[in-house]
C-alpha positions as CSV (number, residue, x, y, z in Angstrom):
1,X,7.5,40.2,19.4
2,X,10.7,38.9,20.9
3,X,10.0,36.5,23.8
4,X,12.8,35.5,26.1
5,X,12.4,32.5,28.4
6,X,14.8,30.4,30.5
7,X,15.4,26.8,29.7
8,X,14.9,24.7,32.9
9,X,13.6,25.7,36.3
10,X,15.4,29.1,36.4
11,X,15.2,32.1,34.1
12,X,18.9,33.1,34.5
13,X,21.2,32.7,37.5
14,X,23.7,35.3,36.1
15,X,26.7,34.9,33.9
16,X,30.0,33.1,34.4
17,X,32.3,36.0,35.3
18,X,34.7,36.9,32.5
19,X,36.9,38.7,35.0
20,X,40.6,37.9,34.8
21,X,41.9,35.8,37.7
22,X,43.4,37.6,40.6
23,X,47.0,38.6,40.0
24,X,46.6,38.5,36.2
25,X,48.0,41.4,34.2
26,X,45.3,43.3,32.4
27,X,44.1,46.9,31.6
28,X,41.0,48.9,32.1
29,X,40.4,48.8,28.4
30,X,40.6,45.0,28.3
31,X,38.2,44.7,31.3
32,X,35.8,47.1,29.7
33,X,35.8,45.2,26.4
34,X,35.5,41.7,28.0
35,X,33.3,42.4,31.1
36,X,31.3,45.6,30.4
37,X,30.6,45.8,26.7
38,X,28.7,42.5,26.1
39,X,25.8,43.2,28.6
40,X,25.7,46.9,27.7
41,X,25.3,45.9,24.0
42,X,22.5,43.5,25.0
43,X,20.6,46.2,26.8
44,X,21.0,48.5,23.8
45,X,19.8,45.7,21.5
46,X,16.6,45.5,23.6
47,X,16.1,49.2,23.2
48,X,16.8,49.2,19.5
49,X,14.6,46.2,18.7
50,X,11.8,47.3,16.4
51,X,9.3,45.2,18.3
52,X,8.6,44.7,22.0
53,X,10.8,42.4,24.1
54,X,8.7,40.2,26.4
55,X,10.6,38.5,29.2
56,X,9.1,35.4,30.8
57,X,10.5,34.7,34.3
58,X,10.2,31.5,36.3
59,X,12.5,30.5,39.1
60,X,15.5,32.7,39.8
61,X,16.5,35.9,37.9
62,X,19.9,36.8,39.4
63,X,22.5,39.4,38.4
64,X,22.4,39.6,34.6
65,X,19.1,37.6,34.7
66,X,17.6,40.4,36.9
67,X,18.9,43.0,34.5
68,X,17.5,41.2,31.5
69,X,14.1,41.1,33.1
70,X,14.2,44.8,33.8
71,X,15.7,45.8,30.4
72,X,12.8,44.0,28.5
73,X,9.9,46.2,27.5
74,X,7.5,44.0,29.5
75,X,8.2,41.2,31.9
76,X,5.7,38.6,33.3
77,X,6.9,36.5,36.2
78,X,5.6,33.5,38.1
79,X,4.5,34.4,41.6
80,X,7.3,32.2,43.0
81,X,10.1,33.8,41.0
82,X,13.0,35.4,42.8
83,X,15.0,38.4,41.8
84,X,18.4,39.4,43.2
85,X,21.5,41.5,42.4
86,X,24.2,39.6,44.3
87,X,27.4,41.1,42.9
88,X,28.3,43.0,46.2
89,X,28.5,39.6,47.9
90,X,31.8,39.4,45.9
91,X,32.6,43.1,46.4
92,X,31.9,43.8,42.7
93,X,30.0,47.1,42.1
94,X,27.0,46.0,39.9
95,X,27.1,49.1,37.7
96,X,26.3,47.1,34.5
97,X,23.1,45.7,36.2
98,X,22.4,49.2,37.5
99,X,22.5,50.6,33.9
100,X,19.5,48.4,33.0
101,X,17.7,49.4,36.2
102,X,18.3,53.2,36.0
103,X,15.6,53.8,33.3
104,X,12.8,51.9,35.0
105,X,13.4,51.5,38.7
106,X,13.4,54.2,41.5
107,X,16.8,55.1,42.8
108,X,16.0,53.9,46.4
109,X,14.9,50.5,45.1
110,X,18.1,50.2,43.1
111,X,20.2,51.1,46.2
112,X,18.3,48.6,48.3
113,X,18.8,45.8,45.7
114,X,22.5,46.3,45.1
115,X,23.6,47.1,48.6
116,X,21.4,44.7,50.6
117,X,21.8,41.9,47.9
118,X,18.4,40.8,49.2
119,X,16.4,38.2,47.3
120,X,13.0,39.8,46.5
121,X,9.7,38.2,45.4
122,X,8.0,38.7,42.1
123,X,5.4,40.8,43.8
124,X,8.0,43.1,45.3
125,X,9.8,43.2,41.9
126,X,6.5,44.4,40.3
127,X,5.9,46.9,43.0
128,X,9.4,48.4,42.5
129,X,9.0,48.5,38.7
130,X,11.4,45.7,37.8
131,X,8.6,43.7,36.1
132,X,5.1,44.4,34.8
133,X,3.0,41.4,35.7
134,X,2.8,38.5,38.2
135,X,0.9,35.3,37.6
136,X,0.1,32.4,40.0
137,X,2.2,29.3,39.1
138,X,-1.0,27.3,38.2
139,X,-2.0,30.1,35.8
140,X,1.4,31.1,34.5
141,X,1.5,29.3,31.2
142,X,-2.0,30.5,30.3
143,X,-1.1,34.1,31.2
144,X,2.0,34.0,29.0
145,X,0.1,32.4,26.1
146,X,-2.7,35.0,26.4
147,X,-0.2,37.9,26.5
148,X,1.7,36.5,23.6
149,X,-1.5,35.9,21.5
150,X,-2.6,39.5,22.2
151,X,0.8,40.9,21.0
152,X,0.7,38.8,17.9
153,X,-2.8,40.0,17.1
154,X,-1.7,43.6,16.6
155,X,-0.4,44.9,13.3
156,X,3.3,45.2,12.9
157,X,3.0,48.9,12.1
158,X,1.1,49.6,15.4
159,X,3.6,47.6,17.4
160,X,6.6,49.3,15.9
161,X,5.0,52.7,16.3
162,X,4.5,52.1,20.0
163,X,8.0,50.8,20.4
164,X,9.4,53.9,18.6
165,X,7.5,56.2,20.9
166,X,8.5,54.3,24.1
167,X,12.1,54.4,23.1
168,X,12.2,58.2,22.2
169,X,9.6,60.0,24.3
170,X,11.0,59.3,27.8
171,X,14.1,61.4,27.0
172,X,12.1,64.3,25.5
173,X,10.4,67.4,26.9
174,X,6.6,67.2,27.2
175,X,6.3,69.4,24.1
176,X,8.7,67.2,22.1
177,X,6.9,64.0,23.2
178,X,3.5,65.5,22.3
179,X,4.8,66.5,18.8
180,X,6.4,63.0,18.3
181,X,3.1,61.3,19.3
182,X,1.2,63.4,16.7
183,X,3.8,62.7,13.9
184,X,4.0,58.9,14.6
185,X,0.2,58.6,14.9
186,X,-0.3,60.4,11.6
187,X,2.2,58.3,9.8
188,X,0.9,55.0,11.3
189,X,-2.8,55.7,10.6
190,X,-2.2,57.2,7.1
191,X,-0.7,53.9,6.1
192,X,-4.2,52.4,6.3
193,X,-5.5,54.7,3.6
194,X,-4.4,54.1,0.0
195,X,-3.4,57.1,-2.1
């Protein structure tokens, strides 16, 4: 299990913009390398991780923070958490955040988030598919501990098999996903029986 938590009252209020100052001379390749590639590499690292990534959100999850919450395999948020994609307030198309959202959130919800820049509640975020679970503030620490304990109680082989399937099956045809399930299940369960 990889568990991500914010330090302090907020999960993540975004990143300090690495954009060059107005009027500076730069190239598209430089902006891509400095602005786009780091968060895209982070989302890819979440997908490539051999174990689940659990995101734990309290307070605000803004911009990159919202994207991280969505990119994780599972996200639990306090009922009073707030999610927002505010980039359009600065006339910056939030395509990097949208990359994280595209695999898990309906297109109309993405359009609403990025064009309205509205701050949404944890309950709305769950209903739109940004996160998986909401817990009352008084129960939040216990809910996180219970979920973590449950994850850590599973075998590494079972956890990695599930992560492999989640990573690959979504992009496959039903026939391919079915075949992959059988192959992964056979490999995982056969490991329990000595030769």
